[in-house]
C-alpha positions in Angstrom: -20.9 -8.3 -24.6 -18.0 -7.9 -27.0 -20.3 -6.7 -29.8 -21.7 -4.1 -27.4 -18.3 -2.9 -26.4 -17.2 -2.6 -30.0 -20.3 -0.5 -30.8 -19.5 1.7 -27.8 -16.0 2.2 -29.1 -17.5 3.4 -32.4 -19.9 5.7 -30.6 -17.2 7.3 -28.6 -15.0 7.7 -31.6 -17.8 9.7 -33.1 -18.2 11.9 -30.0 -14.4 12.5 -30.0 -14.6 13.7 -33.6 -17.3 16.2 -32.7 -15.2 17.8 -29.9 -11.7 17.9 -31.3 -10.0 20.3 -33.7 -8.5 17.6 -35.9 -8.8 13.8 -36.4 -5.9 11.6 -37.1 -7.3 8.6 -38.9 -5.3 5.5 -39.6 -6.3 2.8 -42.1 -4.5 -0.2 -43.4 -3.9 -1.4 -46.9 -6.3 -4.3 -46.5 -9.3 -1.9 -46.3 -11.2 -1.3 -49.5 -11.5 2.2 -51.1 -15.2 2.2 -50.1 -14.4 1.7 -46.4 -11.9 4.5 -46.5 -14.4 6.7 -48.2 -17.0 5.9 -45.5 -14.4 6.9 -42.8 -13.7 10.2 -44.6 -17.4 11.0 -45.1 -18.2 11.0 -41.4 -15.2 13.0 -40.2 -15.5 16.6 -41.1 -12.5 18.9 -41.8 -9.7 16.5 -40.6 -6.3 15.1 -41.1 -5.6 11.6 -42.3 -2.6 9.5 -43.1 -2.5 6.3 -45.2 -0.7 3.0 -45.2 -1.1 2.3 -48.8 -1.1 4.0 -52.2 -4.8 4.5 -52.8 -5.3 7.2 -50.2 -4.2 10.3 -52.0 -6.9 10.1 -54.7 -9.6 9.4 -52.1 -8.4 12.4 -50.0 -8.5 14.6 -53.0 -12.0 13.3 -54.0 -13.5 14.0 -50.6 -11.6 17.2 -50.0 -9.4 16.2 -47.1 -5.7 16.5 -46.3 -3.8 13.3 -46.9 -0.3 12.3 -46.0 1.4 9.4 -47.7 2.9 7.2 -45.0 4.5 3.8 -44.9 5.2 1.8 -41.7 9.0 2.0 -42.3 8.8 5.8 -42.9 7.0 6.8 -39.7 10.0 8.5 -38.1 10.8 10.4 -41.4 7.2 11.7 -41.7 6.6 12.7 -38.1 7.5 16.3 -38.6 5.1 16.6 -41.7 2.4 14.9 -39.7 2.8 17.3 -36.7 2.8 20.3 -39.0 -0.4 19.2 -40.6 -2.0 18.8 -37.1 -0.8 22.1 -35.7 -2.7 24.2 -38.3 -5.9 23.0 -36.6 -4.9 23.9 -33.1 -6.6 26.8 -31.4 -4.6 30.0 -30.7 -2.8 30.0 -27.3 -5.1 32.6 -25.8 -8.1 30.3 -26.3 -6.5 27.5 -24.3 -7.9 26.9 -20.8 -6.1 28.2 -17.8 -5.5 25.2 -15.6 -4.5 27.0 -12.4 -8.0 26.8 -11.0 -8.8 23.3 -12.4 -8.8 20.5 -9.8 -7.5 17.3 -11.2 -9.2 14.2 -9.8 -7.9 10.7 -10.5 -10.4 7.8 -10.1 -8.4 4.7 -9.1 -9.2 1.2 -8.0 -9.2 -2.4 -9.0 -10.7 -3.5 -12.3 -14.5 -3.5 -12.5 -15.2 -1.4 -9.4 -17.1 1.2 -11.5 -14.5 3.9 -12.2 -15.8 4.7 -15.7 -19.4 4.5 -14.6 -18.7 7.1 -11.8 -17.0 9.5 -14.3 -20.0 9.2 -16.6 -22.5 9.8 -13.8 -20.6 12.9 -12.5 -20.3 14.2 -16.1 -24.0 13.6 -16.7 -23.3 11.9 -20.0 -21.4 8.8 -21.3 -17.8 9.9 -21.7 -16.1 6.7 -20.8 -16.8 3.2 -22.1 -18.4 0.9 -19.5 -18.1 -2.9 -19.8 -18.1 -5.9 -17.5 -15.0 -7.0 -19.4 -11.9 -6.4 -17.2 -9.4 -4.2 -18.9 -11.7 -2.2 -21.1 -10.1 1.0 -19.9 -6.5 0.9 -21.0 -5.3 4.5 -20.9 -6.0 7.4 -18.6 -9.0 9.4 -20.0 -9.5 13.1 -19.0 -13.0 14.5 -18.7 -13.5 18.2 -17.8 -16.6 19.1 -15.7 -17.8 22.5 -14.7 -20.5 23.1 -12.0 -21.2 25.3 -9.0 -18.2 23.9 -7.2 -15.7 24.9 -9.9 -13.9 23.3 -12.8 -12.6 19.7 -12.5 -10.7 17.3 -14.7 -11.7 13.7 -13.9 -9.1 11.2 -14.9 -10.5 7.7 -15.5 -7.8 5.1 -15.1 -7.2 1.5 -15.9 -7.9 -1.0 -13.1 -4.8 -1.7 -10.9 -4.2 -5.4 -10.3 -1.4 -7.1 -8.3 1.8 -7.1 -10.3 1.8 -10.9 -10.2 -1.5 -10.9 -12.0 -0.4 -8.6 -14.8 -0.4 -10.9 -17.9 0.8 -8.8 -20.8 2.8 -5.7 -21.7 -0.4 -3.7 -22.5 -1.7 -4.1 -18.9 1.7 -3.3 -17.5 1.8 0.0 -19.3 -1.8 0.7 -18.4 -0.9 0.3 -14.8 2.0 2.7 -15.3 -0.2 5.3 -16.9 -2.7 4.9 -14.0 0.1 5.6 -11.5 1.2 8.6 -13.6 -2.4 9.9 -13.4 -2.1 9.8 -9.6 1.1 11.8 -9.8 -0.6 14.6 -11.8 -3.8 14.6 -9.8 -4.7 16.9 -6.9 -7.3 14.5 -5.3 -7.7 10.8 -5.7 -11.0 8.9 -5.5 -10.2 5.4 -4.2 -13.1 3.1 -5.4 -14.0 0.0 -3.4 -16.5 -2.6 -4.6 -19.1 -2.9 -1.9 -20.3 -6.3 -3.3 -16.8 -7.8 -3.1 -15.8 -6.1 0.2 -12.5 -4.7 1.2 -9.4 -6.6 -0.2 -5.7 -6.4 0.1 -5.4 -4.9 -3.3 -7.7 -2.0 -2.2 -5.1 -1.3 0.5 -2.3 -1.3 -2.1 -4.2 1.1 -4.4 -4.8 3.4 -1.5 -1.1 3.2 -0.6 -0.2 4.6 -4.0 -2.2 7.7 -3.5 -1.0 8.1 0.1 2.7 7.8 -0.7 2.2 10.4 -3.5 0.8 12.8 -0.9 -2.5 13.3 -2.6 -5.8 14.3 -1.1 -8.0 11.2 -0.9 -11.7 10.3 -0.7 -12.6 6.6 -0.2 -15.7 5.8 -2.3 -17.6 2.6 -1.6 -19.3 2.0 -4.9 -22.3 -0.3 -5.8 -23.8 0.4 -2.3 -27.2 0.0 -3.9 -26.6 -3.7 -4.5 -25.7 -4.6 -0.9 -28.3 -6.2 1.3 -28.5 -3.9 4.3 -29.4 -4.6 7.9 -29.1 -2.4 10.9 -25.4 -1.3 11.3 -24.3 -2.5 7.8 -22.8 0.8 6.9 -21.1 1.2 10.3 -19.6 -2.3 10.1 -18.2 -1.6 6.6 -16.8 1.7 7.8 -15.0 0.0 10.7 -13.6 -2.5 8.3 -12.1 0.2 6.2 -10.7 2.1 9.1 -9.1 -1.0 10.5 -7.5 -2.0 7.2 -6.5 1.5 6.2 -5.1 2.8 9.4 -2.5 4.8 7.5 -5.4 6.7 5.8 -7.6 7.6 8.8 -7.7 11.2 7.5 -9.7 10.3 4.4 -13.5 10.7 4.4 -15.6 7.7 3.3 -18.6 8.1 0.9 -21.0 5.2 0.2 -22.5 5.7 -3.2 -23.8 4.1 -6.4 -22.5 5.2 -9.8 -25.4 3.2 -11.3 -28.3 4.9 -9.5 -26.5 8.2 -8.6 -27.0 7.6 -4.8 -25.0 10.2 -2.9 -22.9 11.1 -6.1 -24.2 14.7 -5.7 -22.1 15.0 -2.5 -18.9 14.1 -4.3 -17.9 17.4 -6.0 -18.3 19.4 -2.8 -16.1 16.8 -0.9 -13.5 17.0 -3.7 -13.4 20.8 -3.4 -13.2 20.7 0.4 -10.3 18.1 0.4 -8.4 20.2 -2.2 -8.8 23.3 0.0 -7.5 21.4 3.0 -4.5 20.0 1.0 -3.5 23.5 -0.1 -4.1 25.3 3.2 -1.3 27.4 4.7 -0.8 27.9 8.5 0.9 31.0 9.7 4.2 30.4 11.6 2.9 32.1 14.7 -0.2 30.0 15.0 1.7 26.9 14.2 4.2 27.4 17.0 1.4 28.2 19.5 -0.1 24.8 18.7 3.3 23.2 18.9 4.0 24.8 22.3 0.6 23.6 23.7 1.4 20.0 22.4 4.8 20.0 24.2 3.3 21.3 27.4 0.7 18.5 27.3 3.3 15.8 26.6 7.0 16.7 26.8 9.3 15.4 24.0 11.1 12.1 24.5 14.6 11.7 25.9 17.4 9.1 25.0 20.6 8.3 27.0 20.0 11.3 29.2 19.4 13.7 26.3 16.0 15.2 25.8 14.6 16.3 22.4 14.2 20.1 22.2 12.0 21.5 19.4 12.9 25.1 18.8 10.3 26.1 16.3 8.3 24.9 13.3 7.3 26.3 9.9 5.2 25.2 7.0 7.4 24.5 4.0 4.9 23.6 1.4 1.3 22.4 0.6 -0.3 19.5 -1.2 0.5 17.8 1.0 1.0 20.2 4.0 4.6 19.8 5.0 6.0 21.1 8.3 9.6 21.4 9.2 10.6 21.1 12.9 14.0 22.5 13.9 15.4 20.5 16.8 18.6 20.1 18.8 19.1 16.5 17.5 16.9 14.8 14.9 17.9 11.4 16.1 16.1 12.0 19.4 12.7 12.2 17.6 10.7 9.0 18.2 8.1 8.0 15.6 5.4 7.9 18.3 6.0 11.5 19.2 6.0 12.5 15.6 2.7 10.8 15.3 1.5 12.6 18.4 2.4 16.0 16.8 0.7 15.0 13.6 -2.5 14.3 15.5 -2.1 17.6 17.4 -1.9 19.5 14.1 -4.9 17.7 12.7 -6.9 18.5 15.9 -6.0 22.2 15.6 -6.2 22.7 11.9 -8.3 19.9 10.4 -6.6 18.8 7.2 -9.3 16.3 6.5 -8.6 14.2 3.4 -4.9 15.0 3.1 -1.8 13.4 4.5 0.6 15.6 6.5 4.4 15.4 6.2 6.7 16.3 9.1 10.4 16.9 8.4 12.8 17.0 11.4 16.0 19.0 11.0 18.8 19.4 13.5 19.9 23.0 14.2 23.6 23.3 14.4 25.4 25.6 16.9 25.7 29.0 15.4 22.6 28.7 13.2 20.1 31.5 13.4 16.7 30.5 14.8 
């Protein structure tokens, strides 16, 4: 298994060389001139730096740029290294506009099939797949274009409980995975159907929920589950029971190995993103708010009743609504949840959390 993983690393290194504008190759002083020459011969028009004194002649022989570099001189030579790289960068006008690109973070525990799913969606092997936990260390971006639009899928390292993190590498891998969630528009939360729902799955989902991201719950390896009548419904109920805080997220049972239902994923991602970025006019929002108050009047405390003057949508992703009231301390969490459900019933917002902010209106303030 380790030999297979090593060969895959070499394969993906070759694929990366084909797609990039420049290659930054690093070799050590313990490697022979023949090994360095083999690396140069497969690279194309690239940039290299060396850690010994035999590199310059090799670079000149093969016709490549070479930068002399010693470990204790890395900081000193950083500017030279960047200057050498920049000359290969494409002009600014050729760079992709990212305004219309939907960023999708694939998150979950180790070995739930995150890399396999990215490869299946991309239609080619873009991420290394292995049964060895921790194969994916860094967040890897893969851009995909289809009839639904342009997407950047971010394959992340598996997230384990902090008490199980054994070394600094895994610690920083987890941090990078959480950073990938922050820059994503939609998160795919992968659950292993063979293992079943676990407490760590709930914690992973909580990271995306707290970040206010659109979410889709993907139950992977569904092809490997022995099914009886009601198996899918029972698993769905288990998820809804354990993820009560994420009852807005759609659930998709799929298989990254066989491709079962994977074709539905891109359309769902697009739909969730549209819901997360949807804006509601102030007039329509206040009509729904008025109906909700007529159906169930606001709570009272110590003889004082909550009065909601009006509401407005402050932002999107996630949709955030500001309620202006006479006294924000009179707002009970149960009534806030009631209004949240009323907004969902009226406007949908499937796949995205909703934020409600309550503000007191002081005397003299304009409505």
